[in-house]
N, C-alpha and C positions, 0 to 999 in steps of 0.2 A: 248163225249171225255172230256168235262169240268168236268162232274161228276166223271169220272174215275180218272182224274188228282187230283181232290180235295180229293179223298180218298186214293191216293197212299202214301206209306211211302216215306220219303225223302231219295232217293238213294245217294244223294250227301253229306250225313252226315255219320259219323262213327256210325255203328249200336251198339245198346246196351249201349249207353252212355247218360249221363244226363249233361246238362250245369251247370257250376258253375260261379257265378258272384262276382266281386269285385267292391265295391264302395270306391273310394279314395278321402277323403276330405282333399285337400291340401290348402296351404296358398294362392295360386293364382287360381287354378282350382279345380273344383269338377268333377270327372269322373266316369262313369260306363263302365266297360268292362265285357262282358259276353263271357266266353270261351266255346268252344264246349264240352269239358269235362276236368276233372283233369288228366293231362298227362305230360309226359316228354317233349313234344313239343306242348305247348298249342296253339290252333288255335282260333282266335278271331271270335266270332259269331256276336257280336254287340259291337259298341264302340261309346260313345258320351261324350263330355266334355262341361262344361260351365265355362267360366272365371268369377268366382264370386268375386275374390279379397278379400277373407276373411282377409288376412293379411295386406291389405292396411291401413296405418295409425296406425297399431298396435304398432310400435316402439315408437310413440309419445303419444298415448292415452291409451295404454295397454288394449284396448277393440276391439272386432270385431264390425265393423260398422253395424248399424241397417239395412241399405239397402242391404249390402252384406249378412247378415244373412238371410233376407227374401228371397233373390234370391237363396241362397244355400238350404234353406228348401224346396222351391218350386221345385228346381231341384232334390232334393233327393226323394221327393214324386213321381215325374215322373220316376226317375230311378228305384225305387222299383217296380213300375207298369210294366215297360219294362222288368225287370228281371223276373217277374212273367209270362209275356207273352212269354218269351223265354223258360219257363219251367225250370228255374234254380232250382236245387235240394238243393243248399245252396247259401246263400248270405253273403259274408264276407264284413264288413265295417271297414275301418281303417281311422284314422285321424292323422295328423302330426303337424307341428310346431305351426300354428296359433291357432288351437283348444286347444293344450296343454298349451300354454303360456298366452292366453288372460284371463283377469279378469272375463269376462262373458262367458268363454269357457264352463264351466260345464252346464250353462243354455242352451247354444246352443246345446251341445251334447245330453242333455235330449230331446230337441225338435226333433233333428235329429234321435235319437233312436226311437222315437214314429212314425215318418213317414216312417222310414226304417223297422219298426217292427222287429228289432233285436238289439242285443247289439253292441256297437261300441268299437273297440280296439284303444285306444289312444297310439300311439307309442312314446316311449321316443326317445331322440336323438340317443342314442346308438342302439336302436332297428331299427330305421329308417336307420342308416348306415349299420347295419347288413343285413337287407332285401334288401337294394340297392345292396350290394355286392353279395348276393345270386342271384339277378337278372342277374348279370354278370357271376357268376359261372355256372348258369343254361343254359346260352345262348351263351357263347364264348368257343371255343375249347381250353382247357388248358390255361386259362388266367393267366397272371403273371404281377402284377403291382399295380397301385393305382386306386381305384374307387372314382369318385366324382359325387355326385348327387346334382345339383343346383335346389332348389325349389324357391317358392316365399318368404319364410321366413328364410331358412337356407341352408347351404352347408354342406353335410355329406362327410367325407373322410375316407376311410378304405382300407387296403391292402388286396390283394387276391393272392393266389398261388395255382393253380389247384383248388381243392375243399376246400382248407383251407382259412378261413376268419380271419383277424386280428382284433384287437381292434379298433373301429372307434371313430372319434371325430365329433362334430357338431360345426359349426361356424355360427355366425349371419350375413351371407353374402348373403341371398336370394335377388332376384331382387327387390321385393317390399320393403323389409326392407332397402336395400341400398338407394332406392329412398327416403324413409322417413328420414332416419338418416342423409343423405347427403343434405337434402333440395333440391332435384332434381339437385344437382351439381355433375357432373362427376369428377371434380377435387377433391372435398371432398371425393367422393366415392373411388377414387384411393388411397387416404391416409388411409381411413378406411380399405380397403382390404390389403394394404401394412403392416399396423400395425398388423392385425390379422394373416397374413402369417408369419411375423417375429417371432411370438411366437408359430408357429405351427410346431412342430418337425416332424410330420408324413410326411411332404413334403420332408424332407431330404431323405426319403426312396424311393421316386419316381424317383430318379436320374437314367437315362438311362434305365428306365423301361416303359412299356406301361401305358398310362393314359386313363381310360375308362370313358367317359363323359356321364352322364345321366341327363335328365331334359328337359322340354319343351323349355326353352330359348336356351339352347345349341343345341337342335335339330333344332330349327329355324335358328340359326347361320349356322349350317351345311347345311341346305336346301338352304340358301342363297348362301353359298360357291359353292354348286353343280350347282346352276343356273348360277352363274357368270363364272364358269370354263367350262360350257357345259358338265358336267359329263354325261356319257351314261346311268347310272342307276338312279333310284329314290328310291332305298332301303336305309333306314337310318341305319339299324343295321350293324355294323362293317364297316361303311364308315370311311376311314382313311385320315388323313391330317398330313403332315410332320410338326413337331413343328415349324420350322422357318417360314413356309408358314402360319400356323395357327396364329402365333404371329403377323405377318404383317397384316393378314386379320382382326384380333381383333382390332389392332390399327386403321386400316382404318375405321371399323364400328364405333368405339368410336369417331372418328373425324367428322363423317357425321352429317349434319343438321338433326334435328328430323323428318322432313317431307321427308327426302331422304334416310332413313335407308334401306328400302326395298320396292319393289313393293308389293302392297296389295295381288296380286295373288300368291306370293311366301311365304310371312309371313303375317298373319292376322293383321289387323289394331290394334286390341286389344293387340297383343303380341309385336308389334314393339317398344313401349316405353321402354321395358325391355331389348331389344337387346344390347344397348350400355353398360348396367350394366353387363350383362352376358359376354360381350366381355372383359370388364375390369377385371372381376374375372378370366376368362380363360387365358387372356394374362399375368397377373401377376403370375398365377399358373405355366404357362410354364416357365417364367423367373426364378421362385423360385425352381421348382422341376426338371427342365431340363429332361422331359420325352423323350423316344426314339420315340414314336408315339402317336398321338391323335386318339383314336378309339371311335366312337360313339356307344352307346348301346341304342337300342330302348326298352330294357327291364330293369326294375328297381324294385322299392319297391313292386308293385303289383305282378309281376311275381316271385320275390324272396319269397314273402309271400306264394304264392301257391306252389312253389318248396319245401318249408319247410314242407308242409303238406303231401308230397309224402312219400311212404315207402322207405326204404334204397335200395331195389333192383331196384325200378323204377328210383331213383335218379342216379344210376350207368349206366343207359342206355345212348347210344349215341343219343343226340336229333336230329341230322341230319338224322341218319338211321331210327329212330322212325318216323320222319315226312315223309320220303320217303316211308316207308312201308305203312303208312296210305294212302298216295297219290296213291300208286300202287293199293291198295284195291278199292279206289274211282274212278280211272281213267284208269287203265290198263285192257286189254281184259282178262288177266289171271295173277293175282298176283303171283301164283305159278310159272308161266313161268318166270316172272321178277326175282324171287328169284333164279331160275335155272341159269339164265344168270350170276349171281354174281360168282358162282363156275366155270362155263364154261369158262368165260373170265380169271379168276384167273389161271386156268390150262394152258390156251393158253399163257398168258403173261410169265408164268414160263417156258413153253416149248420152247419158242423162245428167251429166255434170256432177257426179259424186266424186269429190276429190279424196284421194287416199294418201296417207303418209306411207313410208316404206314399211313401217311396222304393221300398219293396217293391211297392206297388200299381202304380207306374209301370213297374217292371221286369216284373211279371206281364203288364200290358197290352201292353208291347212284345213279350214272348215270344209272346203269343197272335197278334199281328199278323204275326209272323214264322214261325209254326208250320208253314206249308206251303211254306217256302222251297225245300226240296230235292225237291219232288215229281216233277220231271222226271228225276231220276237213277234208276238201277237200284235197286230196293228194298233190295238188300244194301248199298248205299253211301249211302243218303239220310242216315243219321245222321252218318256221317263227313264227307260233303260239307257238311251243315248246320253242323257244328262249324267247319270250315275257313272257310266264308263268314261266319258270324256272329261268331266270335271275332276275326276280322281285318277286319271290314267298316269302311267309312269313316264310322262313326257318330260323332256328337258328343253331349255331354251325358250321358256315361256313362263310369265308370271301368273299370279292367280286371277287378276282381271282378264288376262288373255284366255285362261282356261275357261272362265265363265262365259266369255264371248263364244268360244267354240261350242260349248255345251248348249247355250241358248240358241245359236244359229241352227244347229242340227235339231234341237227341240222344235223350233218353229217350223222347220222344214217338214217334220212329221205331223205335228199337231195343228198347225195353223197359228195365226197371230193371236194366241190366247195367253195373255200375261198372267192371269190369276191362277194358272195351274203351275206356275214356277215358284220355287221357294223365294220369299222376299229377301232372305239373307243372301242368296245367290245373286239376285238382281242388284243388291247393294254393292257388290264387288266390282261392278262395271260402271264406267262413266255413262252419262246420258248419251254421248256421241256413240260409244261402243254398243249400247243397248239399241239405238236406232239402226246402226249398221247390221247388227245381228238379225233384227226383224226384217230388214230389207233383203239381206242375203237369204234368209229362210224363205221369204216369199218368192224370190227369184228361183230358188231351188225347187220349190213346189211346182212352178211352171215347167222347169226343165225336165223333171221326172215324168210329167204327164206327156211330154213330147217324145221322150226317149225310152220309156219303160226300163230305165237304168242300163240300157245297152249302148255300146259305142257306135259311132259313125253317123248318128242322126243329128245331134246337137250342132255340130259344125256346119250343117247345111242350112241352119236357120239363122235369123237375124232379129235381134230385139233392140229397138232404139226409139228415141223421141223423134217424131216427125209431125210437123204442123200442129203442135200442141197436144199430140196424142202419143201414148206408148204403143208402138206398133210391132207386133210379132209377124215377121214375114216368113212364109213357108214356100218352098219350091213346089211346083205342080206335082211332083212325085210324092209329096207328103201332104197333099191337100186334104186327104181323108182324116188326118189327125185333128182337124178343126172340129170342135164340139162344145157343148154347153159347159162341161166341167172345166175344160181348158180356158174358155172365155171367162169363167167366174174367177179362176185363180189369177188370170192376167189382170182382171179388173181390180182385185185386191192389191196386186203389186202396183198398178197404176195409182191407186188411191194413196199409197204410201208416199209417192213422189208428186202428188197433186196433178195427175194427168188422167184424162179419159184413155180408154184402151181400145184396140182393134186388132183383128187378125186379117192379114192380106196374103193373097197368093201371088207370088212373083210371076210376071209375064215373060 
């Protein structure tokens, strides 16, 4: 058995694809991310970072510290080896503020290129802002607002509207730089930030629009906020905080003693000293720009850089649907059957008068593609496992209420219409309308799976619609034997949700 396993092809991976790696040399961290393949919805195959602190002391010495350089070079050698072990067909290496500004930056980049065995693209401030914005464009459904990427050396700001990216600006307000220029004084840091923002016209365009926050320090702030509020999910991407609440939280973090900023298990000890500086920048940005929402983005420069490599047709694909189609191939008993459910439920909803917005249609399609995610689990745990997988999956192009809808719809498909088995906090994330839609879709899927046994070709032969005040499932004569007590019971449950009696008829 061990020999057979060692020779087997990896069935949990997308077939016919080759990994692509990005090494990001930042002012605070150096990171390797290996993605399964270059796609509209990139899946991380391997991810590791080292907080090298290349930008520490740069503002006062204009040089990269020798110990930081040595640590970075050693990390890059390791990262290149790991990328090779993953079978990456291409390795992209980018560098940002510290490397482009330091007096000894060219010397460091030459050494880095040698150990990485490839050229390194040093991004200008404008390019860094542009790729950060593309990270949001690629991962948020129809973004509209201001993107901010806070690194160790700089803050990039740029407007986005749909797929359009405006002209960006770079400000010297990274966490490490603020520490240096302020002499480790938060009071001085506040004045430095205030002066920079006073002269930053782009913040005027953020008024009453979303603000998309990128960067490790801001993600750490959000993680701490999740912990302190008991938030039910641990997914960072598209985590939202109301501006007033975020402002109060930033002020509270900035007031805390250095050894009480965050528990080590929530934010790493190495990251904690930068949290107050990140809080100062975000707090003053909220006061200055007056955004409508603070939305965290887990995707930034690296993902924006990869998105820019895609062809035009691939860029236009919906990243949520692309991810769900891949997951259906990897986890469903029949991806073709999952695709059939999308059209079958569309016809059902139209027939019984359930109106859907464009966003609700894409969520329903995604849920259908994911409906068989938990089939390998024990029947008693399929619903619970599906909730855990889908609510916390590495999807993009979907907010947290949408995630909860997907998880609930597939939960109801497995467990039945049992509300009390679902976490109350998870239910709170969805609107009443989405909750009702998730129950209705779950009930419809329960009917579909009893007809099809999760195999393709059967569902398209059936018809489910309102007729004469009843919800009627019509089967062709060739499928008449599928009629049975269990199917009628599930059909009755579905009918009850829409206020209709139910019946099964055989087409003549």
